[in-house]
BALOBA-1460 file (C-alpha; in Angstrom, 3 decimals):
// residues 373
<rec num="1" residu="m" x="22.064" y="32.949" z="19.229"/>
<rec num="2" residu="d" x="23.600" y="31.985" z="15.792"/>
<rec num="3" residu="g" x="21.729" y="28.613" z="15.712"/>
<rec num="4" residu="a" x="18.498" y="30.382" z="16.239"/>
<rec num="5" residu="r" x="19.075" y="32.950" z="13.612"/>
<rec num="6" residu="l" x="20.090" y="30.079" z="11.095"/>
<rec num="7" residu="l" x="16.661" y="28.160" z="12.081"/>
<rec num="8" residu="l" x="14.708" y="31.214" z="11.629"/>
<rec num="9" residu="g" x="16.465" y="31.967" z="8.185"/>
<rec num="10" residu="a" x="15.641" y="28.387" z="7.077"/>
<rec num="11" residu="q" x="12.078" y="28.907" z="8.112"/>
<rec num="12" residu="v" x="11.702" y="32.086" z="5.995"/>
<rec num="13" residu="i" x="13.437" y="30.777" z="3.117"/>
<rec num="14" residu="g" x="11.131" y="27.549" z="3.129"/>
<rec num="15" residu="g" x="8.036" y="29.774" z="3.514"/>
<rec num="16" residu="l" x="9.167" y="31.882" z="0.458"/>
<rec num="17" residu="t" x="10.043" y="28.843" z="-1.549"/>
<rec num="18" residu="r" x="6.493" y="27.179" z="-0.815"/>
<rec num="19" residu="a" x="4.825" y="30.609" z="-1.822"/>
<rec num="20" residu="w" x="6.735" y="30.764" z="-4.979"/>
<rec num="21" residu="d" x="6.015" y="27.189" z="-5.891"/>
<rec num="22" residu="n" x="2.191" y="27.717" z="-5.138"/>
<rec num="23" residu="l" x="2.342" y="30.837" z="-7.516"/>
<rec num="24" residu="l" x="3.979" y="28.928" z="-10.338"/>
<rec num="25" residu="g" x="2.492" y="25.435" z="-9.491"/>
<rec num="26" residu="r" x="5.818" y="23.745" z="-9.318"/>
<rec num="27" residu="g" x="7.580" y="21.560" z="-6.688"/>
<rec num="28" residu="e" x="5.259" y="20.345" z="-4.101"/>
<rec num="29" residu="a" x="2.561" y="22.524" z="-5.662"/>
<rec num="30" residu="a" x="2.520" y="20.755" z="-9.101"/>
<rec num="31" residu="v" x="-0.437" y="18.809" z="-10.188"/>
<rec num="32" residu="t" x="1.264" y="16.661" z="-12.769"/>
<rec num="33" residu="v" x="1.168" y="12.924" z="-12.567"/>
<rec num="34" residu="p" x="3.796" y="10.601" z="-14.358"/>
<rec num="35" residu="p" x="2.463" y="8.714" z="-17.327"/>
<rec num="36" residu="l" x="2.060" y="5.076" z="-17.401"/>
<rec num="37" residu="d" x="5.007" y="4.116" z="-19.778"/>
<rec num="38" residu="g" x="7.916" y="1.744" z="-20.255"/>
<rec num="39" residu="a" x="7.668" y="-1.043" z="-17.693"/>
<rec num="40" residu="l" x="4.361" y="0.555" z="-16.532"/>
<rec num="41" residu="r" x="2.713" y="0.415" z="-19.835"/>
<rec num="42" residu="p" x="-0.959" y="-0.345" z="-19.466"/>
<rec num="43" residu="n" x="-2.193" y="-3.919" z="-20.141"/>
<rec num="44" residu="r" x="-5.096" y="-6.219" z="-19.057"/>
<rec num="45" residu="w" x="-3.099" y="-8.939" z="-17.520"/>
<rec num="46" residu="l" x="-4.965" y="-8.904" z="-14.024"/>
<rec num="47" residu="d" x="-8.565" y="-8.966" z="-15.729"/>
<rec num="48" residu="e" x="-7.451" y="-11.626" z="-18.296"/>
<rec num="49" residu="a" x="-6.023" y="-13.862" z="-15.531"/>
<rec num="50" residu="t" x="-7.303" y="-17.504" z="-16.066"/>
<rec num="51" residu="s" x="-7.878" y="-18.024" z="-12.308"/>
<rec num="52" residu="r" x="-10.292" y="-15.810" z="-10.400"/>
<rec num="53" residu="v" x="-11.601" y="-16.764" z="-7.017"/>
<rec num="54" residu="s" x="-14.099" y="-14.390" z="-5.212"/>
<rec num="55" residu="l" x="-13.333" y="-13.583" z="-1.579"/>
<rec num="56" residu="p" x="-15.150" y="-10.659" z="-0.091"/>
<rec num="57" residu="a" x="-12.959" y="-8.133" z="1.840"/>
<rec num="58" residu="v" x="-9.888" y="-9.924" z="0.718"/>
<rec num="59" residu="d" x="-6.809" y="-7.914" z="1.806"/>
<rec num="60" residu="c" x="-3.237" y="-9.547" z="2.525"/>
<rec num="61" residu="l" x="-1.629" y="-12.368" z="0.926"/>
<rec num="62" residu="a" x="1.419" y="-14.415" z="2.411"/>
<rec num="63" residu="t" x="3.149" y="-17.690" z="1.932"/>
<rec num="64" residu="i" x="3.513" y="-19.752" z="5.257"/>
<rec num="65" residu="s" x="5.292" y="-22.935" z="5.134"/>
<rec num="66" residu="g" x="4.627" y="-23.289" z="1.444"/>
<rec num="67" residu="r" x="0.985" y="-22.674" z="1.716"/>
<rec num="68" residu="l" x="-0.735" y="-19.623" z="0.415"/>
<rec num="69" residu="v" x="-2.864" y="-17.768" z="3.068"/>
<rec num="70" residu="v" x="-4.979" y="-14.703" z="2.750"/>
<rec num="71" residu="s" x="-6.721" y="-12.350" z="5.183"/>
<rec num="72" residu="a" x="-10.400" y="-11.365" z="4.610"/>
<rec num="73" residu="g" x="-12.209" y="-9.374" z="7.371"/>
<rec num="74" residu="n" x="-11.462" y="-11.141" z="10.801"/>
<rec num="75" residu="a" x="-10.511" y="-14.395" z="9.354"/>
<rec num="76" residu="i" x="-7.521" y="-16.129" z="7.560"/>
<rec num="77" residu="y" x="-8.021" y="-18.550" z="4.705"/>
<rec num="78" residu="a" x="-5.629" y="-21.049" z="2.921"/>
<rec num="79" residu="l" x="-5.936" y="-22.014" z="-0.663"/>
<rec num="80" residu="e" x="-6.912" y="-25.464" z="-1.586"/>
<rec num="81" residu="d" x="-7.025" y="-27.092" z="-5.093"/>
<rec num="82" residu="d" x="-6.168" y="-23.708" z="-6.586"/>
<rec num="83" residu="s" x="-9.887" y="-22.668" z="-6.669"/>
<rec num="84" residu="t" x="-11.233" y="-22.718" z="-3.046"/>
<rec num="85" residu="w" x="-10.404" y="-20.952" z="0.157"/>
<rec num="86" residu="h" x="-10.535" y="-22.848" z="3.607"/>
<rec num="87" residu="k" x="-10.963" y="-20.880" z="6.705"/>
<rec num="88" residu="l" x="-8.104" y="-21.529" z="9.263"/>
<rec num="89" residu="s" x="-8.876" y="-19.185" z="12.078"/>
<rec num="90" residu="d" x="-10.679" y="-16.082" z="12.950"/>
<rec num="91" residu="y" x="-10.046" y="-13.283" z="15.518"/>
<rec num="92" residu="e" x="-11.975" y="-10.624" z="17.605"/>
<rec num="93" residu="a" x="-10.986" y="-8.026" z="15.153"/>
<rec num="94" residu="d" x="-10.273" y="-7.555" z="11.583"/>
<rec num="95" residu="v" x="-6.837" y="-8.935" z="10.311"/>
<rec num="96" residu="a" x="-4.665" y="-6.106" z="9.339"/>
<rec num="97" residu="c" x="-1.797" y="-7.888" z="7.750"/>
<rec num="98" residu="i" x="0.046" y="-11.107" z="7.882"/>
<rec num="99" residu="a" x="3.792" y="-11.928" z="7.761"/>
<rec num="100" residu="p" x="5.843" y="-15.183" z="7.796"/>
<rec num="101" residu="l" x="8.214" y="-15.702" z="10.730"/>
<rec num="102" residu="g" x="10.071" y="-18.827" z="9.382"/>
<rec num="103" residu="a" x="9.805" y="-22.376" z="10.421"/>
<rec num="104" residu="g" x="6.078" y="-22.502" z="9.832"/>
<rec num="105" residu="a" x="5.265" y="-19.489" z="12.273"/>
<rec num="106" residu="q" x="3.351" y="-16.320" z="11.445"/>
<rec num="107" residu="a" x="2.619" y="-12.854" z="12.798"/>
<rec num="108" residu="v" x="-0.977" y="-11.649" z="12.493"/>
<rec num="109" residu="a" x="-1.638" y="-8.004" z="13.053"/>
<rec num="110" residu="l" x="-5.106" y="-6.986" z="14.129"/>
<rec num="111" residu="a" x="-6.960" y="-3.641" z="13.575"/>
<rec num="112" residu="t" x="-6.778" y="-3.139" z="17.393"/>
<rec num="113" residu="g" x="-2.892" y="-2.928" z="17.181"/>
<rec num="114" residu="d" x="-2.275" y="-6.551" z="18.894"/>
<rec num="115" residu="i" x="-0.058" y="-8.920" z="16.978"/>
<rec num="116" residu="a" x="-0.568" y="-12.412" z="17.432"/>
<rec num="117" residu="l" x="2.481" y="-14.776" z="17.096"/>
<rec num="118" residu="e" x="1.476" y="-18.330" z="16.022"/>
<rec num="119" residu="g" x="3.334" y="-21.385" z="15.390"/>
<rec num="120" residu="h" x="6.860" y="-22.785" z="16.316"/>
<rec num="121" residu="g" x="6.702" y="-22.030" z="20.026"/>
<rec num="122" residu="f" x="4.716" y="-18.734" z="19.703"/>
<rec num="123" residu="d" x="1.238" y="-20.118" z="20.169"/>
<rec num="124" residu="g" x="-0.857" y="-17.942" z="22.402"/>
<rec num="125" residu="h" x="1.757" y="-15.135" z="22.521"/>
<rec num="126" residu="r" x="0.729" y="-11.672" z="21.778"/>
<rec num="127" residu="v" x="2.904" y="-8.419" z="21.432"/>
<rec num="128" residu="r" x="2.007" y="-4.898" z="20.854"/>
<rec num="129" residu="v" x="4.147" y="-2.036" z="19.268"/>
<rec num="130" residu="a" x="2.952" y="0.662" z="21.506"/>
<rec num="131" residu="p" x="-0.420" y="1.495" z="23.272"/>
<rec num="132" residu="d" x="-1.281" y="4.198" z="20.707"/>
<rec num="133" residu="v" x="-0.343" y="2.184" z="17.569"/>
<rec num="134" residu="a" x="-3.425" y="0.882" z="15.754"/>
<rec num="135" residu="c" x="-2.835" y="1.476" z="12.056"/>
<rec num="136" residu="i" x="-0.476" y="-1.455" z="11.207"/>
<rec num="137" residu="t" x="-0.263" y="-1.653" z="7.318"/>
<rec num="138" residu="d" x="2.465" y="-4.338" z="6.829"/>
<rec num="139" residu="m" x="5.152" y="-6.440" z="8.467"/>
<rec num="140" residu="a" x="8.355" y="-8.115" z="7.623"/>
<rec num="141" residu="a" x="10.514" y="-10.380" z="9.739"/>
<rec num="142" residu="s" x="14.336" y="-10.875" z="9.853"/>
<rec num="143" residu="g" x="15.624" y="-13.404" z="12.229"/>
<rec num="144" residu="t" x="14.284" y="-12.580" z="15.545"/>
<rec num="145" residu="d" x="13.189" y="-9.132" z="14.589"/>
<rec num="146" residu="l" x="9.791" y="-8.128" z="13.306"/>
<rec num="147" residu="y" x="9.522" y="-4.850" z="11.568"/>
<rec num="148" residu="v" x="6.156" y="-3.223" z="11.547"/>
<rec num="149" residu="t" x="4.718" y="-0.061" z="9.639"/>
<rec num="150" residu="n" x="2.113" y="2.044" z="11.303"/>
<rec num="151" residu="g" x="0.419" y="4.119" z="8.597"/>
<rec num="152" residu="s" x="-0.891" y="6.951" z="10.787"/>
<rec num="153" residu="a" x="-1.063" y="8.052" z="14.402"/>
<rec num="154" residu="t" x="-4.182" y="9.828" z="13.872"/>
<rec num="155" residu="g" x="-6.517" y="7.075" z="12.674"/>
<rec num="156" residu="s" x="-7.120" y="3.557" z="11.578"/>
<rec num="157" residu="s" x="-6.279" y="1.937" z="8.142"/>
<rec num="158" residu="e" x="-9.808" y="2.337" z="7.268"/>
<rec num="159" residu="d" x="-9.293" y="6.072" z="7.432"/>
<rec num="160" residu="w" x="-6.546" y="6.223" z="4.822"/>
<rec num="161" residu="q" x="-8.505" y="8.493" z="2.530"/>
<rec num="162" residu="l" x="-8.856" y="11.067" z="5.455"/>
<rec num="163" residu="d" x="-5.205" y="10.776" z="6.089"/>
<rec num="164" residu="l" x="-4.320" y="11.661" z="2.809"/>
<rec num="165" residu="l" x="-6.772" y="14.605" z="2.335"/>
<rec num="166" residu="q" x="-5.362" y="15.911" z="5.794"/>
<rec num="167" residu="k" x="-1.860" y="15.754" z="4.386"/>
<rec num="168" residu="n" x="-0.792" y="14.016" z="7.468"/>
<rec num="169" residu="s" x="2.886" y="12.610" z="8.017"/>
<rec num="170" residu="s" x="2.358" y="10.810" z="11.248"/>
<rec num="171" residu="g" x="3.378" y="7.208" z="10.225"/>
<rec num="172" residu="s" x="6.229" y="5.320" z="11.699"/>
<rec num="173" residu="i" x="8.252" y="2.128" z="11.536"/>
<rec num="174" residu="w" x="9.035" y="-0.041" z="14.594"/>
<rec num="175" residu="r" x="11.142" y="-3.028" z="15.496"/>
<rec num="176" residu="i" x="10.034" y="-5.705" z="17.800"/>
<rec num="177" residu="d" x="12.380" y="-8.086" z="19.389"/>
<rec num="178" residu="l" x="10.352" y="-11.424" z="19.209"/>
<rec num="179" residu="k" x="12.282" y="-12.949" z="22.205"/>
<rec num="180" residu="s" x="11.602" y="-10.194" z="24.594"/>
<rec num="181" residu="g" x="8.678" y="-8.491" z="23.170"/>
<rec num="182" residu="r" x="10.388" y="-5.044" z="23.459"/>
<rec num="183" residu="s" x="9.676" y="-2.610" z="20.667"/>
<rec num="184" residu="r" x="11.685" y="0.545" z="19.405"/>
<rec num="185" residu="q" x="10.660" y="3.119" z="16.833"/>
<rec num="186" residu="i" x="13.268" y="3.502" z="14.173"/>
<rec num="187" residu="a" x="11.708" y="6.084" z="11.935"/>
<rec num="188" residu="g" x="8.835" y="8.578" z="12.273"/>
<rec num="189" residu="g" x="7.145" y="11.441" z="10.581"/>
<rec num="190" residu="l" x="6.454" y="9.342" z="7.565"/>
<rec num="191" residu="a" x="3.601" y="9.972" z="4.957"/>
<rec num="192" residu="y" x="1.737" y="6.763" z="5.436"/>
<rec num="193" residu="p" x="4.180" y="3.912" z="5.256"/>
<rec num="194" residu="a" x="2.082" y="1.157" z="3.655"/>
<rec num="195" residu="g" x="4.480" y="-1.576" z="2.911"/>
<rec num="196" residu="i" x="8.048" y="-2.817" z="4.055"/>
<rec num="197" residu="a" x="10.464" y="-5.271" z="2.974"/>
<rec num="198" residu="v" x="14.051" y="-6.451" z="4.291"/>
<rec num="199" residu="d" x="17.001" y="-6.608" z="1.860"/>
<rec num="200" residu="g" x="20.599" y="-7.108" z="2.240"/>
<rec num="201" residu="a" x="21.197" y="-3.286" z="2.588"/>
<rec num="202" residu="g" x="18.554" y="-2.549" z="5.175"/>
<rec num="203" residu="l" x="14.805" y="-1.860" z="5.124"/>
<rec num="204" residu="v" x="12.808" y="-0.629" z="2.081"/>
<rec num="205" residu="y" x="9.352" y="0.920" z="2.775"/>
<rec num="206" residu="a" x="6.560" y="2.256" z="0.651"/>
<rec num="207" residu="e" x="5.557" y="5.881" z="1.439"/>
<rec num="208" residu="a" x="2.297" y="6.223" z="0.138"/>
<rec num="209" residu="w" x="1.447" y="9.910" z="0.030"/>
<rec num="210" residu="k" x="4.986" y="10.738" z="-1.272"/>
<rec num="211" residu="h" x="4.611" y="8.011" z="-3.884"/>
<rec num="212" residu="r" x="8.034" y="6.626" z="-3.306"/>
<rec num="213" residu="l" x="10.209" y="3.657" z="-2.153"/>
<rec num="214" residu="v" x="12.924" y="4.428" z="0.465"/>
<rec num="215" residu="r" x="15.746" y="2.494" z="1.920"/>
<rec num="216" residu="i" x="16.867" y="3.017" z="5.519"/>
<rec num="217" residu="a" x="19.186" y="1.248" z="7.945"/>
<rec num="218" residu="a" x="17.469" y="-1.409" z="9.775"/>
<rec num="219" residu="s" x="19.308" y="-0.561" z="13.028"/>
<rec num="220" residu="n" x="18.465" y="3.093" z="13.488"/>
<rec num="221" residu="g" x="16.388" y="4.240" z="10.464"/>
<rec num="222" residu="v" x="19.062" y="6.783" z="9.250"/>
<rec num="223" residu="k" x="20.635" y="7.079" z="5.842"/>
<rec num="224" residu="a" x="17.486" y="7.399" z="3.843"/>
<rec num="225" residu="q" x="17.775" y="6.756" z="0.322"/>
<rec num="226" residu="v" x="15.058" y="7.197" z="-2.335"/>
<rec num="227" residu="l" x="15.054" y="4.091" z="-4.520"/>
<rec num="228" residu="y" x="11.960" y="4.810" z="-6.693"/>
<rec num="229" residu="a" x="10.405" y="8.128" z="-6.694"/>
<rec num="230" residu="d" x="7.160" y="9.774" z="-8.332"/>
<rec num="231" residu="l" x="5.165" y="6.628" z="-8.798"/>
<rec num="232" residu="p" x="1.824" y="7.155" z="-10.804"/>
<rec num="233" residu="g" x="-0.092" y="5.615" z="-7.964"/>
<rec num="234" residu="y" x="0.026" y="5.069" z="-4.136"/>
<rec num="235" residu="p" x="2.335" y="2.216" z="-3.130"/>
<rec num="236" residu="g" x="1.301" y="-0.381" z="-0.663"/>
<rec num="237" residu="r" x="2.599" y="-3.721" z="0.390"/>
<rec num="238" residu="i" x="6.020" y="-5.119" z="-0.801"/>
<rec num="239" residu="a" x="6.207" y="-8.851" z="-1.386"/>
<rec num="240" residu="p" x="9.451" y="-10.925" z="-1.954"/>
<rec num="241" residu="a" x="9.809" y="-12.717" z="-5.409"/>
<rec num="242" residu="d" x="12.364" y="-15.306" z="-6.789"/>
<rec num="243" residu="d" x="14.129" y="-12.534" z="-8.552"/>
<rec num="244" residu="g" x="13.214" y="-9.415" z="-6.831"/>
<rec num="245" residu="f" x="10.084" y="-7.979" z="-5.321"/>
<rec num="246" residu="w" x="6.384" y="-7.402" z="-6.155"/>
<rec num="247" residu="l" x="4.840" y="-3.915" z="-5.284"/>
<rec num="248" residu="a" x="0.877" y="-3.509" z="-4.760"/>
<rec num="249" residu="v" x="-0.172" y="-0.091" z="-5.884"/>
<rec num="250" residu="f" x="-3.547" y="0.257" z="-4.354"/>
<rec num="251" residu="a" x="-5.017" y="3.185" z="-6.067"/>
<rec num="252" residu="p" x="-4.020" y="5.490" z="-8.944"/>
<rec num="253" residu="r" x="-2.978" y="9.147" z="-8.748"/>
<rec num="254" residu="s" x="-4.796" y="11.738" z="-10.787"/>
<rec num="255" residu="q" x="-4.523" y="15.344" z="-11.557"/>
<rec num="256" residu="l" x="-7.764" y="16.286" z="-10.011"/>
<rec num="257" residu="v" x="-6.866" y="14.768" z="-6.538"/>
<rec num="258" residu="e" x="-3.442" y="16.489" z="-6.696"/>
<rec num="259" residu="f" x="-5.138" y="19.694" z="-7.388"/>
<rec num="260" residu="v" x="-7.677" y="19.176" z="-4.486"/>
<rec num="261" residu="l" x="-4.712" y="18.387" z="-2.108"/>
<rec num="262" residu="r" x="-3.548" y="22.020" z="-2.824"/>
<rec num="263" residu="e" x="-6.788" y="23.607" z="-1.987"/>
<rec num="264" residu="t" x="-7.003" y="23.651" z="1.831"/>
<rec num="265" residu="a" x="-10.272" y="25.494" z="2.285"/>
<rec num="266" residu="y" x="-11.906" y="23.327" z="-0.217"/>
<rec num="267" residu="r" x="-10.702" y="20.088" z="1.309"/>
<rec num="268" residu="n" x="-11.847" y="20.988" z="4.820"/>
<rec num="269" residu="r" x="-15.373" y="21.745" z="3.560"/>
<rec num="270" residu="m" x="-15.506" y="18.622" z="1.629"/>
<rec num="271" residu="i" x="-14.567" y="16.534" z="4.525"/>
<rec num="272" residu="a" x="-17.006" y="18.218" z="6.829"/>
<rec num="273" residu="e" x="-20.015" y="18.443" z="4.561"/>
<rec num="274" residu="v" x="-19.694" y="15.635" z="1.865"/>
<rec num="275" residu="p" x="-20.271" y="11.907" z="2.717"/>
<rec num="276" residu="r" x="-16.931" y="9.940" z="2.548"/>
<rec num="277" residu="s" x="-17.985" y="7.774" z="-0.459"/>
<rec num="278" residu="f" x="-18.228" y="10.978" z="-2.616"/>
<rec num="279" residu="w" x="-15.007" y="12.667" z="-1.682"/>
<rec num="280" residu="i" x="-12.777" y="13.681" z="-4.511"/>
<rec num="281" residu="a" x="-10.165" y="11.004" z="-3.393"/>
<rec num="282" residu="p" x="-8.525" y="7.815" z="-4.695"/>
<rec num="283" residu="k" x="-10.581" y="4.734" z="-4.037"/>
<rec num="284" residu="l" x="-10.072" y="0.962" z="-4.016"/>
<rec num="285" residu="r" x="-13.338" y="0.741" z="-6.101"/>
<rec num="286" residu="s" x="-15.056" y="3.589" z="-7.925"/>
<rec num="287" residu="g" x="-18.007" y="3.845" z="-10.305"/>
<rec num="288" residu="c" x="-20.381" y="2.263" z="-7.863"/>
<rec num="289" residu="c" x="-22.845" y="5.269" z="-7.854"/>
<rec num="290" residu="f" x="-23.744" y="7.949" z="-10.254"/>
<rec num="291" residu="y" x="-23.225" y="10.533" z="-7.495"/>
<rec num="292" residu="e" x="-19.489" y="9.980" z="-7.425"/>
<rec num="293" residu="p" x="-17.406" y="12.762" z="-8.768"/>
<rec num="294" residu="l" x="-15.798" y="12.506" z="-12.212"/>
<rec num="295" residu="q" x="-18.771" y="10.375" z="-13.654"/>
<rec num="296" residu="g" x="-19.278" y="13.201" z="-16.343"/>
<rec num="297" residu="g" x="-15.554" y="12.869" z="-17.102"/>
<rec num="298" residu="g" x="-15.513" y="9.214" z="-18.145"/>
<rec num="299" residu="v" x="-15.006" y="8.771" z="-21.824"/>
<rec num="300" residu="k" x="-18.096" y="6.476" z="-22.840"/>
<rec num="301" residu="h" x="-19.121" y="5.280" z="-26.338"/>
<rec num="302" residu="l" x="-22.444" y="3.304" z="-26.781"/>
<rec num="303" residu="g" x="-22.641" y="3.080" z="-23.093"/>
<rec num="304" residu="l" x="-19.179" y="1.488" z="-22.534"/>
<rec num="305" residu="l" x="-16.538" y="2.977" z="-20.265"/>
<rec num="306" residu="k" x="-13.366" y="3.399" z="-22.103"/>
<rec num="307" residu="p" x="-10.226" y="1.960" z="-20.313"/>
<rec num="308" residu="w" x="-8.390" y="5.309" z="-20.597"/>
<rec num="309" residu="s" x="-11.160" y="7.205" z="-18.854"/>
<rec num="310" residu="p" x="-10.317" y="9.316" z="-15.702"/>
<rec num="311" residu="t" x="-10.439" y="6.920" z="-12.806"/>
<rec num="312" residu="m" x="-10.349" y="7.098" z="-9.126"/>
<rec num="313" residu="s" x="-9.569" y="3.370" z="-8.776"/>
<rec num="314" residu="a" x="-7.560" y="0.792" z="-10.862"/>
<rec num="315" residu="g" x="-5.417" y="-2.406" z="-10.397"/>
<rec num="316" residu="l" x="-1.787" y="-2.256" z="-10.542"/>
<rec num="317" residu="c" x="0.996" y="-4.730" z="-9.572"/>
<rec num="318" residu="v" x="4.782" y="-3.788" z="-10.271"/>
<rec num="319" residu="k" x="7.553" y="-6.310" z="-10.597"/>
<rec num="320" residu="l" x="10.762" y="-4.864" z="-9.217"/>
<rec num="321" residu="d" x="14.333" y="-6.034" z="-9.694"/>
<rec num="322" residu="g" x="16.716" y="-6.496" z="-6.804"/>
<rec num="323" residu="a" x="17.436" y="-2.774" z="-6.867"/>
<rec num="324" residu="f" x="13.666" y="-1.832" z="-6.584"/>
<rec num="325" residu="q" x="13.506" y="-0.718" z="-10.177"/>
<rec num="326" residu="p" x="10.436" y="-1.606" z="-12.274"/>
<rec num="327" residu="r" x="10.696" y="-4.474" z="-14.755"/>
<rec num="328" residu="l" x="7.025" y="-5.205" z="-15.621"/>
<rec num="329" residu="s" x="3.484" y="-4.553" z="-14.520"/>
<rec num="330" residu="l" x="0.190" y="-6.058" z="-14.304"/>
<rec num="331" residu="h" x="-2.906" y="-3.854" z="-14.793"/>
<rec num="332" residu="s" x="-6.680" y="-3.568" z="-14.509"/>
<rec num="333" residu="r" x="-7.725" y="-0.425" z="-16.247"/>
<rec num="334" residu="a" x="-10.636" y="1.993" z="-15.749"/>
<rec num="335" residu="d" x="-13.084" y="-0.436" z="-17.139"/>
<rec num="336" residu="g" x="-11.610" y="-3.434" z="-15.385"/>
<rec num="337" residu="a" x="-12.781" y="-5.813" z="-12.572"/>
<rec num="338" residu="t" x="-9.661" y="-6.272" z="-10.486"/>
<rec num="339" residu="h" x="-9.422" y="-2.883" z="-8.805"/>
<rec num="340" residu="g" x="-7.650" y="-1.972" z="-5.496"/>
<rec num="341" residu="v" x="-4.918" y="-4.585" z="-5.214"/>
<rec num="342" residu="t" x="-3.695" y="-4.804" z="-1.614"/>
<rec num="343" residu="g" x="-1.771" y="-7.858" z="-1.501"/>
<rec num="344" residu="i" x="0.620" y="-9.883" z="-3.765"/>
<rec num="345" residu="a" x="2.436" y="-13.306" z="-3.312"/>
<rec num="346" residu="e" x="4.482" y="-15.710" z="-5.500"/>
<rec num="347" residu="h" x="3.342" y="-19.406" z="-4.916"/>
<rec num="348" residu="q" x="4.154" y="-22.544" z="-6.843"/>
<rec num="349" residu="g" x="5.149" y="-20.799" z="-10.084"/>
<rec num="350" residu="r" x="2.147" y="-18.379" z="-9.982"/>
<rec num="351" residu="v" x="1.748" y="-14.753" z="-8.917"/>
<rec num="352" residu="f" x="-1.323" y="-14.141" z="-6.748"/>
<rec num="353" residu="a" x="-2.937" y="-10.713" z="-6.422"/>
<rec num="354" residu="a" x="-5.720" y="-9.857" z="-3.970"/>
<rec num="355" residu="a" x="-7.926" y="-6.993" z="-5.308"/>
<rec num="356" residu="r" x="-9.818" y="-5.853" z="-2.186"/>
<rec num="357" residu="g" x="-11.766" y="-3.304" z="-4.198"/>
<rec num="358" residu="d" x="-13.595" y="-6.052" z="-6.273"/>
<rec num="359" residu="g" x="-13.216" y="-8.759" z="-3.699"/>
<rec num="360" residu="v" x="-11.395" y="-11.235" z="-5.687"/>
<rec num="361" residu="v" x="-7.912" y="-13.093" z="-5.899"/>
<rec num="362" residu="v" x="-6.466" y="-13.584" z="-9.382"/>
<rec num="363" residu="s" x="-3.429" y="-15.530" z="-10.321"/>
<rec num="364" residu="l" x="-1.214" y="-15.966" z="-13.488"/>
<rec num="365" residu="a" x="1.628" y="-18.341" z="-14.198"/>
<rec num="366" residu="l" x="4.968" y="-16.624" z="-14.071"/>
<rec num="367" residu="a" x="5.866" y="-18.241" z="-17.369"/>
<rec num="368" residu="e" x="2.942" y="-16.378" z="-19.062"/>
<rec num="369" residu="l" x="4.820" y="-13.099" z="-18.239"/>
<rec num="370" residu="g" x="7.683" y="-13.950" z="-20.312"/>
<rec num="371" residu="d" x="6.806" y="-11.651" z="-23.141"/>
<rec num="372" residu="e" x="6.479" y="-8.781" z="-20.820"/>
<rec num="373" residu="r" x="9.751" y="-9.533" z="-19.172"/>
């Protein structure tokens, strides 16, 4: 009886707190977005990159046995001569993400939820996290364990805008034993986990809809520790670097979207009545049609869109140190052409960024970033 009373009291207090926050516009009801400052100070590094290679539908980057590979649609490509992509293989469904397994092996997750294990004795072997898992966003391996993030239990990765607008928290993290193929959920109830990395203290995942990086124990998912909170965008995949990590931020946050997320009736009508491409929601690439929202809010002079204009899409890569704190960033601003960064990888002294919004892979020499460091 005492336990039930405590639970009821907590629910009442929680409801009153949410009502008070909604009235004052604070807490979860706030519509503020942190500024791009410090290590996140805006620049044009991504748009000014000397190497730009077009690849429609490009998505995930990875380094396998010293070779840079990338997924685009239902195929995987390898970089040749620093300027061309050579198709290595294709699959029956779109590739969701790629992860190195060591010794030249790789894991390829498909949009169907299947994971193909290739190379070093894995050829032809497939595993699956669970029958209902079909929104794999990222993977990371450690020894014989493969860690998988499932962004949502209610839709596919192509429905990420809908998942955000519905304010879902059905994502999960799983561990697969590569020897036996058995899988086990180690964390659940997450707001779209879009990236994962293994470090010495456990697992670090990017929780997109809560704009943060969180560390948990790799064994059971407990002892959650927020490492980096209140990002100015939606964090995605996490890639290892020589001296830390790279974080892909696939879309920026905006006050308008934060406001719409608080208006339940408006969101429901918009989802039901407005075509998806015209939703007030973050995008991998915006500005393609004059019907899109915020076209009147863009700051223009002599027909040119100013880089500080309100935007639903942008390009952003964040360099993190070993403690997952930002040290520098690479940007494509509102008027740029490298929006929707979904994959990052370091390879042969260069950092590569896959901008799915613009269908291009750009690269910069790490030595060029010395001034920013």
